[in-house]
SEKE-245218 format. One record per residue: residue in one letter; z, y, x of N, C-alpha, C in turn. Coordinates in pm, whole numbers, plus 50000, padded with zeros to 5 digits. Example, Ala and Ser with C-alpha at 12.3 -4.5 7.8 and 13.67 -1.06 7.14 Angstrom:
BEGIN
a507804943151319507804955051230507804967051320 s507084977551285507144989451367507875000351290 
// end
This chain:
BEGIN
m355415850428973355745863529032356765862129144 a357785853729118358815851429219358225844729342 d357305835229321356675828429434355875838429518 t355205847629452354415857629525355315866529609 t356465870129553357415878529627357925871329753 v358235858529739358705850729853357645849929960 l356405847629921355315846930018355125860330089 d355255871330013355125884530075356235886830178 l357455882730143358575884330236358365876030361 q357885863730342357635855130457356545861030547 a355475866230486354395872230564354895884530639 g355745892730570356285904330637357195900730752 g357995890030733358865885530842358075880530960 t357005873030936356175868031044355495879331120 a354985889031042354335900531107355335908431190 g356565910031136357585917231210357975910131338 a358095896931332358435889231452357325890331556 g356065889931509354955891331602354925904931670 a355235915331592355265928731648356385930131751 r357545924431720358655924931816358305917431943 y357655906031930357275898232047356295905932135 r355305912232072354335920032150354995931832219 r355965938032151356665949332212357485944832333 v358175933732320358965928332432358045924432548 f356905918432515355975914332620355435926432696 r355125937332624354645949532690355715955432780 i356965954732738358065959732821358165951432949 r357995938332937358075929733055356905932233150 v355735934633095354585937933181354835951033255 a355385960933184355715973633249356765971533359 l357695962433337358705959433438358065953133561 i357075944533540356365938333653355635948933734 v354945958033665354205968633735355175977433813 s356305980833753357295989133821357865982033943 a358125968933929358645961234042357635960534156 l356355959334121355315958934224355235972234300 v355305983234227355295996434292356515997934382 a357675993534334358885994334416358775985734541 l358145974134529357945965434645357065972134750 l355995978534706355105985434801355815997234869 l356636004434793357406015434853358426009934953 l359035998734918359985992335009359275987935137 a358085982335123357335978035241357005989835331 g356616001035271356336012835350357566017835424 g358716017535356359946021835421360356012535534 v360195999435512360565989635614359655990735736 a358385993835714357425994435825357726005435925 i358486015535885358786026435978360156024736042 m360866014036008362196011736064362096003136190 g362936005836286362945998036409363576005736523 i363495999936643364056006536760363386019936783 s362056020136774361296032636787360956037536646 e361696047436600361496052536464360146059736453 t359546058336338358306065436310358436071736172 s357396077536120357456084335991356436078635895 l356656081235766355686076835666354346083635687 g354376096135731353136103135759352326096435867 a353006091935974352316084836082351756071536032 l352536064835948352076051935893350816053935809 f350826063535718349666065935633348476070635714 s348726078635819347636083535902346946072035976 v347746062836029347176051236099346406042336001 l346976040035883346296031735782344986038235737 l345006051235720343796058335677342716057435784 e343116058235911342146057036019341496043336020 r342316032836001341746019235999340896016935874 a341326022235760340586020235635339256027735635 s339196038935703337976046935705336996042735814 v337356032335889336506026935996336096037936095 g337066045936134336806056136235336356069536183 l336076070936051335656083835997336806093936000 w338036088635988339206097235998339916093736128 v340166103836212340816101836341342276105936329 s343166096636353344596099336344345076106536469 n346056115236451346656122236564347936115436615 v348176103236566349376095736607349166090336748 d350236090436827350176085036962349696070536959 q348816066937053348206053637052349236042537070 a350246044837152351286034637169352026032337038 q352336043036967352996041836838352086035236736 a350796038536740349846032336648349746017336672 r349756013136799349705998736828350945991636777 v352105998036790353345992136738353245990036587 i352716000136518352595999136372351595988336332 i350415988336394349345979436353349595964936395 h350065962936517350135949436570351535943136566 l352575951036540353925945536536354585947236399 r354595959536350355315962136225354585956836102 l353325960936085352605957435963352385942335947 p351965934836052351835920436031353135913835987 r354235918436043355535912836007355885915935861 v355675928535822355985932635685355115925335584 v353815924835609352905918335514353185903335509 m353445897035623353725882835623355025879735550 a356025888535562357265886435488357005886335338 m356175895535291355865895935148355035883935105 v354045880435186353175869135150353955856035152 a354745853735257355515841335266356575840535157 g357275851735135358285851735030357685849134893 g356565855934863355895853734736355375839634721 s354845833934829354305820434824355395810034800 l356495811234872357595801734855358215802934716 s358325815134665358875817034531357935811334425 l356635813234443355665807334351355755792134352 a355865786434471356015771934481357285767234411 g358345775234422359585771734354359445771734203 v358735781734150358505782334006357805769633957 l356795765534031356035753733991356905741133994 m357655739334102358485727434114359575727134007 q360165738533979361205739033876360635736433737 a359405740833715358785738833584358455724233559 i357845717533655357405703733630358565693933634 t359675697733696360855689033695361865693233590 r361665705133529362585710733429363985711733487 n364065716233611365345716933681365375729733766 p366255739433734366285752033809366885750633948 l367405738833982368005736834113367025730834213 v365775729234173364765723234260364005734334330 s363615731634454362805740934531361615733334591 p360635740434649359515733134710359925724134825 y361125726234881361575717934992362225704934945 t362455703734813363145691934762362375679134789 i361055679934792360255667834813360005665134961 g360745671835049360695668635191359635675635272 v358965685535214357875692235285358385699235411 s359505706135400360025713735515360455704435628 s361115693335593361555683935697360355677435767 a359325674335690358125668535750357435678635841 a357375691235798356755701535882357555703536010 a358875703235999359715704736118359495693236215 f359345681236162359085669736250357725671136316 g356715675336240355395677236298355395687836407 a356095698936383356185709336485356935704236608 s357965696236586358735690736698357865681636784 i357065673436719356155664636792355155672936873 a354615683436811353635691836880354255698837000 i355455704036982356135710937092356535701137201 m356975689237159357495679537255356385673737342 f355315669637281354275662337353353045670937382 g352785681037299351705690337326350335683937332 v350155673237256348865666237259347815675137191 g346735677837260345635685337200345785700337209 i346785705237285346995719637293345765726737349 g345095720537441343915726837501342835729537399 a342695720937299341635722637200342045732437089 a343295731037039343725739236925344375752136967 g344815753137092345415765537140346695769037068 a346835781737032348055786636970348275780936831 y347245775336769347365770036633347715755236629 f347955749136746348235734936746349545731736673 v350595739236701351875736736634351775739236483 p351215750636437351055752436292350195741636226 l349115737636293348245727336234348975714036222 t349745710436324350475697836320351545698336211 a352265709436203353285710936100352655710035960 f351515716535942350835716135812350385701835778 a349855694835876349375681235852350515672035810 f351665673035875352805664635839353365668535702 a353385681535671353865685835540352985680335428 m351675681235446350765675835345350845660735338 g351015654235453351175639635453352405635235376 c353505642635393354725639435319354495641135169 a353805651935131353535654234989352675643134931 v351675638635005350825627734958351645614934941 l352555612535034353385600435025354305601134903 v354935612734881355795614334764354985612534636 f353835618934632352985617834514352555603434489 s352185596234593351725582434578352835573534526 l354035574834582355155566634536355545570034393 a355525583134361355855587134225354805582434126 w353555582434170352475577834083352635563034049 l353075555234144353295540934119354395538734017 r355335548034010356455546933916356245555033790 g355045560233767354765567433644354795582433654 m354875587933774354825602333798355925609833724 g357115603933715358225610733653358845621033746 a359485631133685360085641833764361225636533851 q362055627933793363185622733870362715614033985 t361635606733965361085598534073360635607134190 m359965618234160359525627234266360705632934343 i361735637034271362885643134337363585633034428 l363835621134375364545611034455363725606534575 t362425604834555361565601034667361535612034772 g361435624434727361405635534820362695636834899 i363835634734833365115635534904365215624635010 a364765612534975364785601735074363925605035195 l362715610135172361835613735284362375625735363 m363055634735294363645646135363364665641335467 y365505631835428366485626435523365805618635634 l364735611635601364015604035702363425613235808 f362715623635765362085632735860363135640935936 s364265643935872365335650835943365885642136055 a366025629236029366485620036132365465618836245 l364195618436211363145617736314363135630536399 t363325642036335363385654636411364585654736504 a365715650036457366905649236542366685639836660 s365945629236637365655619836746364785626536852 v363795634436807362945641636903363775651836981 q364665658736913365505668536981366435661937082 f366845649837052367785642837141367155639837277 i365855637137278365205633537405364425645237465 a364475656937401363715668437449364425675037568 t363655681837650364235689837758364865702437699 e365595709937781366255721937731365235732037679 e364135733737751363115743237708362465738737577 q362135725937567361525720737444362505721637327 l363775718437354364775719037249364945733237196 a364935742937286365065756937244363895761037154 r362675756837189361505760237108361555753536971 v361985740936968362065733736840363105740136749 v364275742936804365355748936724364935762636673 h364275770536759363825783736716362805782636604 w361935772836610360935771036503361605767036372 t362605758236379363265753636256364125764536194 f364505774836272365255785836213364395794036117 g363115794636144362225803236066362245817336118 s361095822436156361025835836216359665842036191 l359675855336181358445863036163358055870436290 n358705867136400358415873836527356995870636574 g356255880936610354945878936670353915872436581 v354035873836449353055867836358351715875136373 p350625868036404349325874736420348665877436285 w347725886636286347015890036162346235878136108 d345775869236196345045857336149345915848936057 a347165846836098348095839036016348375846035883 v348515859235888348745866935766347555865535672 g346345866535726345145865535643344995851935578 i345255841335654345125827835599346145825635487 s347395829535512348445827635412348165836035287 a347705848435307347395857035192346215851535112 l345225846035180344065840335110344485828435023 v345325819835078345785808235000346575812834878 l347455822634897348225827734783347305834134679 a346315841634725345385848234633344575838234551 v344325826434607343575816134534344495808434439 i345705805134486346615796734407347215804434290 l347515817234309348215824934206347465825434073 p346185829134069345505829233939345355815333877 i345185805133961345115791533907346435787833841 t347525791133907348845788533850349045796133721 y348635808733720348835817033601348055811533481 s346915805433508346115799833398346825788033331 q347815782233399348575771033343349895775533280 a350085788733265351385793833220351785788233084 w350855788032989351205783132855351605768432859 r350875760232934351205746032944352575744133010 l352875752333110354185751433174355295755533078 n355015765232992355995769232890356305757632796 v355265750832754355455739532662356225728332731 l355875725432856356535714432927358005717432950 t358325729532997359715732833025360525734632898 g359885739332791360615741632667360815729232582 g359805720432579359895708932491359925695432558 g359595694732686359585681932755358245674832746 d358185663032804356925655632811356395651832674 d357285647432584356815642632454356175653832372 v356815665432370356265676632294354935681132356 a354885681732489353655686032555352515676432524 e352775663532530351725653732501351295654232355 s352245657132265351885658132123350975669932094 l351015679932182350135691732167348845690332247 g348595678532300347335675832368347325679132516 i348485681332576348555684532717348685671732799 n347835670332900347915659032991349015661833093 v350205656533068351375659733149351195654933293 s350645643033310350455637833445349505646633525 a348405650733463347465659533533348095673133564 l348915678233471349595691033494350555689933612 r351275678833620352215677033731351465675433862 i350365668133860349585666233983349105679734036 s348495687833949347965700633993349075709934040 a350225709733970351335718334008351905714334144 v352045701334166352555696534295351595700234407 v350315698234385349325701434489349365716234523 m349385724934422349415739234448350715743534515 s351835737934469353125741334528353195737334675 v352775725234704352835720334842351875728034931 l350675730734881349675737634962350145751735000 v350625759334901350985773134928352235774035015 s353165764534999354375764835082354115759235221 a353295748735232353025742635362352305752235455 v351385760135400350665769835484351635779935543 c352555785035462353525794835512354485788535613 i354965776635582355905769935673355265767635809 s354005764035809353335760935936353255773136027 f353265785235970353165797336052354515803636084 v355455803235991356715810436010357915801236025 g357715788036016358825778936029359525776635896 v360675770035903361405766335782362285777935738 i361955783735625362755794435565363225789435429 g364455785135423364965778935302365445789035198 f365695783935079366335790934968365475801434900 v364405806334962363565816334895362925810234770 g362445797834782361835791134668362825787834558 l364115788634588365145786334487365635799534428 i365925809234515366525821834470365515830734398 g364285831534452363275840334393363035837334245 p362715825034208362515822034066363775823933982 h364925820834040366175822233966366445836833931 v366305845734029366505860034005365495865133902 a364245861033918363205865333824363505860533683 r363975848233670364255842633538365405850133471 l366415854033548367535861333491367115875333446 i366155881333517365755895133485364725895533374 i363715887033381362545888733294362365877333194 g363135866533206363035855633110362235843933163 a362125833633080361535820933123360075819233083 d359475829333019358055828532983357225829233112 h356495818633143355775818033270354665828333283 r354235834133173353215844533182353755857033252 v355045859333242355655870333316356515865233431 l357025852933418357885847433523357115845133652 i355895840233644355125837233765354875849633850 p354305860433795354085872233881355395878733927 f356395878933839357655885233879358375877133986 s358235863933983358845855534087358195858234222 v356885860134223356205863334348356745876434404 i356925886334318357435899334364358875898134412 s359715890834339361125889634379361265881834509 g360465871334527360495863834652360035872234770 a358985880234748358485889034854359545899334892 a360205905334793361245915234822362425908934893 l362805896834851363945890034914363695887435062 l362555881935095362275878735235362065891535317 l361485901735258361285914435328362625920735362 v363555920935267364875926635293365635918235395 a365555904835382366255896135476365745898035618 d364435899235634363875901235768364275914735824 t364335924935740364755938135786366205937935832 v367055931135757368455929835797368555922335930 g367775911835946367785904436071367305912536190 r366375921736166365855930236275366825941136315 l367525946936216368295958936242369795956836254 a370315945836200371775943936197372375943936337 l371775936436429372295935436566371255940236667 s370445950036628369385955136715369945958836853 p369255955136962367885949636970367785934436955 i368905927536928368835913136903368265910836763 i367305901736751366675898736623367195885336572 i367825885536456368315873236393367155866936316 p366855854036340365785847636263366005848936114 v364925851736042365045854335899365575842235823 g365305830135873365825818235806367335818035802 i367995823235906369455823635909369985833835809 v369335845635805369775856035711369635851335568 v368515845035535368295840135399369315829435362 a369695821035460370675810535433372025816435396 f372415827435461373695833735427373705838635282 v372555842935234372445847135095372245835235003 g371455825535049371065814434964372175804834929 v373075802135023374145792534997375045797034882 p375535809534883376355813634767375605813134635 v374335817334638373555817034514373335802734467 f373065793634560372865779734523374145773934461 l375295777034520376555772334464376785778234325 h376405790734308376515796834175375625789434074 l374425785834116373535778334028374145764933989 v374705757934086375295744834059376465745933962 l377295756233980378525757533901378275763633764 s377175770833748376955777733621375635773833556 r375125762233588373825758033533373915757133381 r372925763233316372905763533170371525759133120 s371535752933004370285747932946369345759232907 e369905771532881369045782332837368165787832948 y368265782733072367335786833176365905784333131 f365685773333062364345769533022364175770132871 s364895778932809364755780232665363715790832631 
// end
């Protein structure tokens, strides 16, 4: 009789814990939905801000006209409509896409290394992209064939090449997290030195273009770049989300626990690195080097919603998108009509947060 009572109590406790877990998970999902709605409202508000003020009504009218393929005719002035469609909206959407992409890449890198201080730039991707862009700007080889996309294509090629090199060297040493980090740091310094060498021999005009690219900017982003970046994010995000449980096991228990549960840790790290590098390299190639988003976005999301990757992944995308959108808006309006590159604004926020991470790092980040 006593044994039966104990079993009943244990079953009741397990059922109660399961119910509490489901309730907490539903609350977190509701928080994600609320954050997404807030992000869209923020984007709408940002899109009407600028030197020439417009209204939400004008914004919705222009969007409705484009969505209806001419069935609805907007009464908004054509000059104002062109500003909204070709200047404001591409910038706003690209800020959200790039911020979300970099934050997603940060989540992946932090998960496979089990280190909240790691970002997608730790393995040298940004430095390699900057060197590739510097080479393209300096020598302009092939500009006639690739046109306006020559610099982004060259930057993307060098970023992917750096990732392949890091992966190859880490693979030779057993694909350990520390090996990837140390190899990436070494290559980051190497490509930074190569970029500095290119800048040293560049003309004033070339140097100005290189420096402006390395600052990171959303000025004049075309819809083509927005579409490509959004497509890559739309493909990578669900693939990443499908690995959420495996990432939870890896970050919570380490390699040994993950392998004991049948998870191929090496394959998980390979896929995570590939997805992280791909989604970040595409954005870097179009908007330049924008640091700290891949570090701050996941960190803020983890503090708000927890370390469960089933909710952390989507919330990190939203937090990264909001961070870059706000930073770009501050850069546009703070010293208007002068536009501060968004990479500089993010750095002012990112450095204090990074120092806070270093000084207050706790093991419960991945608990």
